[in-house]
C-alpha positions in Angstrom: 84.6 101.6 115.0 83.4 104.5 112.8 79.9 105.0 114.0 78.6 108.6 113.9 79.4 110.6 117.0 77.3 112.4 119.5 77.9 116.1 118.7 77.5 117.0 122.4 80.5 115.0 123.4 84.0 116.5 123.4 86.6 115.2 121.1 88.2 112.9 123.7 85.0 111.5 125.2 83.5 108.2 124.3 86.7 107.0 122.6 87.2 103.2 123.1 90.4 101.5 124.3 90.9 100.1 120.8 90.6 103.5 119.1 93.3 104.9 121.5 95.4 101.9 120.7 95.1 102.6 117.0 96.2 106.2 117.6 99.2 105.0 119.7 100.4 102.4 117.2 100.0 104.7 114.2 101.8 107.5 116.1 104.7 105.2 117.1 105.1 104.1 113.5 105.2 107.8 112.5 107.6 108.6 115.3 110.1 106.1 114.1 109.3 107.0 110.5 110.5 110.6 111.2 113.4 109.4 113.2 114.7 107.4 110.2 114.4 110.5 108.0 115.8 113.0 110.5 118.8 111.0 111.5 120.4 112.0 108.2 119.4 115.7 108.7 121.0 115.7 112.1 124.2 114.0 111.0 124.6 115.1 107.4 127.4 117.6 108.3 129.4 114.6 109.6 128.3 111.7 107.4 128.7 113.1 104.0 132.1 114.8 104.5 133.3 111.4 105.9 132.0 109.5 102.9 133.5 112.0 100.4 136.8 112.5 102.3 136.5 116.3 102.4 135.8 119.0 105.0 132.2 119.9 106.1 132.4 123.2 104.2 133.5 121.7 100.9 131.0 122.5 98.1 130.7 118.8 97.2 129.2 118.2 100.6 126.3 120.6 99.8 125.8 119.0 96.4 125.7 115.4 97.7 123.4 116.4 100.6 121.0 118.0 98.1 121.1 114.8 96.0 120.5 112.7 99.1 117.5 114.9 99.9 116.3 114.5 96.4 116.6 110.8 96.5 114.7 110.7 99.8 111.9 112.7 98.3 111.7 110.6 95.2 111.6 107.4 97.3 108.9 108.8 99.5 106.8 109.7 96.5 107.2 106.2 95.0 106.7 104.4 98.2 103.8 106.5 99.4 101.8 106.0 96.2 102.7 102.3 95.9 101.9 101.4 99.5 98.9 103.7 99.7 97.4 101.7 96.8 98.4 98.5 98.5 96.7 99.5 101.7 93.4 99.9 99.8 93.8 96.5 98.3 95.2 94.2 101.0 94.4 96.2 104.2 95.8 98.9 106.4 97.5 96.8 109.1 99.2 94.4 106.7 100.6 97.3 104.6 101.8 99.1 107.8 103.9 96.1 108.7 105.6 96.1 105.3 106.4 99.8 105.4 107.9 99.8 108.9 110.1 96.8 108.0 111.2 98.7 104.8 112.4 101.9 106.5 113.9 100.1 109.6 116.1 97.6 107.6 117.4 100.2 105.1 118.2 102.8 107.7 120.3 100.2 109.5 122.0 99.3 106.2 122.8 103.0 105.7 125.4 102.6 108.4 127.5 100.5 106.1 127.7 103.2 103.4 131.2 103.7 102.0 130.7 106.3 99.4 128.3 109.2 98.8 126.2 107.4 96.3 125.6 104.6 98.7 123.9 107.0 101.1 121.9 108.4 98.3 120.6 105.0 97.3 119.7 104.0 100.9 117.9 107.4 101.3 115.7 106.4 98.4 114.9 103.0 99.9 114.3 104.3 103.5 111.9 106.9 102.1 109.8 104.3 100.3 108.8 103.0 103.7 108.5 106.4 105.3 106.1 107.7 102.6 104.1 104.5 102.7 103.7 104.4 106.5 102.2 107.9 106.6 99.6 107.0 103.9 98.5 103.9 105.7 98.5 105.3 109.2 96.7 108.6 108.3 93.9 106.6 106.6 93.5 104.2 109.5 93.4 106.9 112.2 90.7 108.8 110.2 88.6 105.6 109.6 88.4 104.5 113.2 87.6 107.9 114.8 84.2 109.6 115.1 83.7 112.7 113.1 83.9 115.0 116.2 87.3 113.5 117.2 88.9 113.0 113.8 90.7 116.4 113.2 92.2 116.5 116.7 93.2 112.8 116.6 94.7 113.2 113.1 96.6 116.2 114.3 97.9 114.3 117.3 99.0 111.5 115.0 101.0 113.8 112.8 102.3 115.8 115.7 103.9 112.7 117.1 106.5 113.3 114.4 108.3 115.8 116.7 109.3 112.9 119.0 111.0 111.3 116.0 113.0 114.4 115.4 113.9 114.8 119.1 115.0 111.1 119.1 117.3 111.8 116.2 118.6 115.0 117.9 119.3 113.1 121.1 121.0 110.2 119.2 123.3 112.4 117.3 124.0 114.7 120.2 125.1 111.7 122.2 127.0 109.9 119.4 128.6 113.0 117.7 128.1 116.0 119.9 129.6 114.4 123.0 133.5 114.4 122.6 134.0 111.5 125.0 131.4 109.2 123.3 132.7 110.2 119.9 136.3 109.4 121.0 135.2 106.0 122.3 133.6 105.1 118.9 136.6 106.5 117.1 138.9 104.3 119.3 136.9 101.3 118.2 137.0 102.2 114.5 133.4 103.3 114.4 132.2 106.7 113.2 129.6 108.2 115.5 127.2 109.0 112.7 127.1 105.3 111.7 126.0 104.3 115.1 123.0 106.6 114.7 121.9 104.6 111.6 122.6 101.2 113.3 119.9 101.8 115.9 117.4 102.4 113.1 116.6 98.7 113.0 114.8 98.7 116.3 111.4 100.1 115.0 111.0 96.8 113.2 110.0 95.3 116.6 106.8 97.4 116.4 105.5 95.2 113.6 105.0 92.3 116.1 102.6 94.5 118.1 100.8 95.6 114.9 100.3 92.0 113.8 99.0 91.0 117.2 96.7 93.9 118.0 95.4 95.7 114.9 92.4 94.7 112.8 91.2 96.2 109.6 88.7 99.1 109.9 85.0 98.2 109.3 84.8 100.8 106.6 87.6 99.1 104.6 86.0 95.6 105.0 82.7 97.0 103.7 84.5 98.6 100.8 86.0 95.3 99.8 82.6 93.7 99.9 81.2 96.4 97.6 84.1 95.8 95.3 83.0 92.1 94.9 79.5 93.2 93.8 80.4 96.2 91.7 83.5 96.5 89.5 83.2 100.3 89.4 83.9 100.3 93.2 87.4 98.8 92.8 89.8 99.6 95.6 93.1 101.3 95.2 92.7 102.3 91.5 95.1 105.2 90.9 93.3 106.4 87.7 90.2 107.1 89.7 91.9 110.0 91.4 91.8 112.0 88.2 88.2 111.4 87.3 85.1 113.5 88.2 85.1 115.4 91.5 88.3 113.6 92.6 90.4 115.4 90.0 90.0 118.8 91.7 90.7 117.3 95.2 93.8 115.6 93.8 95.1 118.8 92.3 94.6 120.7 95.5 96.1 118.0 97.7 99.2 117.5 95.5 99.7 121.3 95.3 99.4 121.9 99.1 101.7 119.0 99.8 104.3 120.1 97.3 104.4 123.6 98.7 104.6 122.3 102.3 107.3 119.8 101.6 109.5 122.1 99.5 109.4 124.7 102.1 110.0 122.2 104.9 113.1 120.6 103.4 114.3 123.9 101.8 113.4 126.2 104.7 112.1 124.8 108.0 114.9 122.4 108.6 117.4 125.2 108.3 116.0 126.7 111.5 118.6 124.3 113.0 121.3 126.7 111.6 120.1 129.7 113.7 122.1 129.2 116.9 124.7 127.2 115.0 125.6 130.3 112.9 125.7 132.5 116.1 128.0 130.0 117.8 130.4 129.8 114.7 130.6 133.6 114.6 131.5 133.7 118.3 134.2 131.1 117.9 135.7 132.9 114.9 135.6 136.2 116.8 137.5 134.7 119.8 140.1 133.3 117.3 140.4 136.8 115.6 139.2 135.4 112.3 137.5 138.1 110.2 134.1 137.3 108.6 135.6 137.7 105.2 138.6 135.4 105.9 139.2 132.5 103.5 137.1 129.4 104.0 140.2 127.4 104.8 141.1 129.6 107.8 137.6 129.3 109.1 137.5 125.6 108.6 140.7 125.1 110.5 139.4 126.9 113.6 135.9 125.4 113.5 137.3 121.9 112.7 138.9 121.3 116.1 137.2 118.6 118.3 136.2 121.1 120.9 134.7 123.6 118.5 133.0 121.0 116.4 131.3 119.8 119.6 130.2 123.4 120.5 128.7 123.9 117.0 127.0 120.6 117.0 125.4 121.3 120.4 124.1 124.7 119.1 122.8 123.0 116.0 120.9 120.4 118.0 119.6 123.0 120.4 118.2 125.0 117.5 116.7 121.9 116.0 115.1 121.0 119.3 113.5 124.5 119.9 112.3 124.6 116.3 110.8 121.2 116.6 109.0 121.9 119.8 107.4 125.0 118.3 106.5 122.9 115.2 104.9 120.2 117.5 102.6 122.8 119.0 101.6 123.9 115.6 100.9 120.4 114.5 98.8 119.5 117.6 96.7 122.7 117.4 96.0 122.5 113.7 93.0 120.2 114.2 91.5 122.5 116.8 92.2 125.6 114.7 90.7 123.9 111.6 87.5 123.2 113.6 87.3 126.9 114.5 88.3 128.5 111.2 87.5 125.6 108.8 90.1 123.5 107.0 90.6 126.3 104.4 90.9 129.1 107.0 93.5 127.1 109.0 95.6 126.5 105.9 95.5 130.2 104.9 96.6 131.2 108.4 99.5 128.8 108.5 100.7 129.7 104.9 100.6 133.4 105.5 102.5 133.2 108.8 104.9 130.7 107.3 105.9 133.3 104.7 106.3 136.1 107.2 108.3 134.0 109.7 110.7 132.6 107.0 111.5 136.0 105.6 112.0 137.4 109.1 114.4 134.6 110.1 116.5 134.4 107.0 116.3 138.0 105.7 116.3 140.0 108.9 117.4 138.1 112.1 120.3 136.0 110.9 121.9 138.6 108.5 121.3 141.3 111.2 123.3 139.4 113.8 120.4 138.8 116.2 121.3 137.6 119.6 121.1 134.0 120.6 118.2 134.9 123.0 116.2 136.6 120.2 116.7 133.6 118.0 115.8 131.1 120.7 112.5 133.0 121.3 111.7 133.3 117.6 112.4 129.7 116.6 109.3 128.2 118.2 107.1 130.7 116.3 108.9 129.9 113.1 108.5 126.2 113.7 104.8 126.5 114.7 103.8 127.7 111.3 106.4 126.3 108.9 105.9 122.7 110.3 102.4 123.0 111.8 100.6 123.1 108.5 101.7 119.5 107.8 99.1 118.2 110.3 96.6 119.5 107.9 97.5 116.9 105.4 96.7 114.1 107.8 93.4 115.9 108.7 92.3 116.9 105.3 93.5 114.4 102.7 91.6 111.4 104.1 88.5 113.5 104.1 88.6 114.1 100.3 88.2 110.5 99.2 85.9 107.5 99.7 87.1 104.5 101.6 88.1 102.5 98.5 90.5 105.3 97.5 91.4 106.8 100.9 94.9 105.2 101.2 95.6 105.7 97.5 94.4 109.4 97.5 96.0 110.5 100.8 99.2 108.7 99.9 99.3 110.1 96.4 98.6 113.7 97.4 101.1 113.8 100.3 103.8 111.9 98.5 103.4 113.2 94.9 104.3 116.5 96.6 107.7 115.0 97.1 108.3 114.9 93.3 108.3 118.7 93.0 110.5 118.9 96.1 112.9 116.3 94.7 113.2 118.2 91.4 114.0 121.4 93.4 116.8 119.7 95.3 118.3 117.9 92.3 118.3 121.3 90.7 120.1 122.9 93.6 122.6 120.0 93.5 123.3 120.6 89.8 124.1 124.3 90.2 127.7 125.2 89.8 127.5 127.4 92.9 124.6 126.0 95.1 122.9 128.7 97.3 123.5 128.7 101.0 120.8 127.1 103.1 119.6 130.6 104.2 119.4 131.9 100.6 117.6 128.7 99.5 115.0 129.3 102.2 114.4 132.8 101.0 114.1 131.7 97.3 111.4 129.2 98.3 109.4 131.4 100.8 107.0 132.9 98.1 105.6 129.4 97.6 103.6 130.0 100.8 101.7 132.8 99.0 101.0 130.4 96.1 99.6 128.0 98.6 97.0 130.6 99.7 95.9 130.9 96.1 95.5 127.1 95.8 93.4 126.9 99.0 90.7 129.1 97.4 90.1 126.2 95.0 89.8 123.7 97.9 86.7 121.9 99.2 85.6 122.6 102.8 85.2 119.4 104.8 84.9 120.7 108.4 82.6 118.5 110.5 81.6 116.2 107.7 81.5 112.4 107.9 84.0 110.5 105.9 82.8 109.4 102.4 81.9 105.7 102.3 
């Protein structure tokens, strides 16, 4: 399935039904993967206050949410590395089944959380499956596609994540943002946010299809045969990522992923606050509550059922617009990287990521930009701050031979979560944690560091995968 392609064909021509099937199944796994992660992002202003027994603006909510993010990132790092290695050793399809079961079951169990630390622990376990599924699926998509199609197909795979975010937005908008539905759940003793986690078990059904339809890539089968004949060709050996030419690739990959993930969780996701802040300000203005009024006075007005629903709808609308822009950035990364090279595409996305993050959180929001201005700007912000992540699915599998592809791609992408986890645990330990908007501004210069790292990177445009 990995035969060299005819360079005269376009990326979508000559693709077999099985290759399209691999892309579909890998993408569905990633869609539900992201849904499981984003369901907490979409509901954290409701879930954590409920578990802690305090209002949504209480400083403990911010601390525990930061700890939950940190646990999610640590779990993703651990699971991504573990399952990436496992996929090189026992096969891509078998490992994908394990990872999907992992995140599905533990997302469902999150609905039974009774205290803040319960959610933190479940976030870690869910993330193990989330990190592992990406490592396996990205390697498999790369291995079954011809060279001419690989960057676009890998971008499409990663871009499918936007559907996971939109599913999470729809679920929470229905279960929490809709007063009637929320009242029905409350009348039956169920918190709306818990229902969102309950439905997280359904992706487990995808594993039946995977077991039935997917086979191991030919390149992986050949790598296992070489391993039997030559001990130096062992599959999934983590230490090999730090030897010879692999060492530089690993450094570049981990650095890019760390920067992308820190700025995603510390900046991009707070694009969802844009229209929410505007809506809160309008509600307080109508209620004659001054901007410098005590938090308690603001919380009382914003805490009514009607106003909470308005704020939640604005938050979900921001999240949707931001995600749609990000989806376009993800899909187009492969095409852009074929035009500018992998390095040129990363430089473009990082430079624009820095500019758009500073504009949103330093200029537009503090300056009281209108809802229309924010709605028009959010897709641009999302395009660059999220779009670069498709580059990891395109680029990381190209850096390593088949015997290390799952291990290397999984390690680079998910070791990046370690630095991100450290940042969030640090924010959580601060006596006065920064606001989401300040946090984004503090982290924005990391994009400029990313540009420096890219100059050390290897160019892989239009090269065949390493056997």
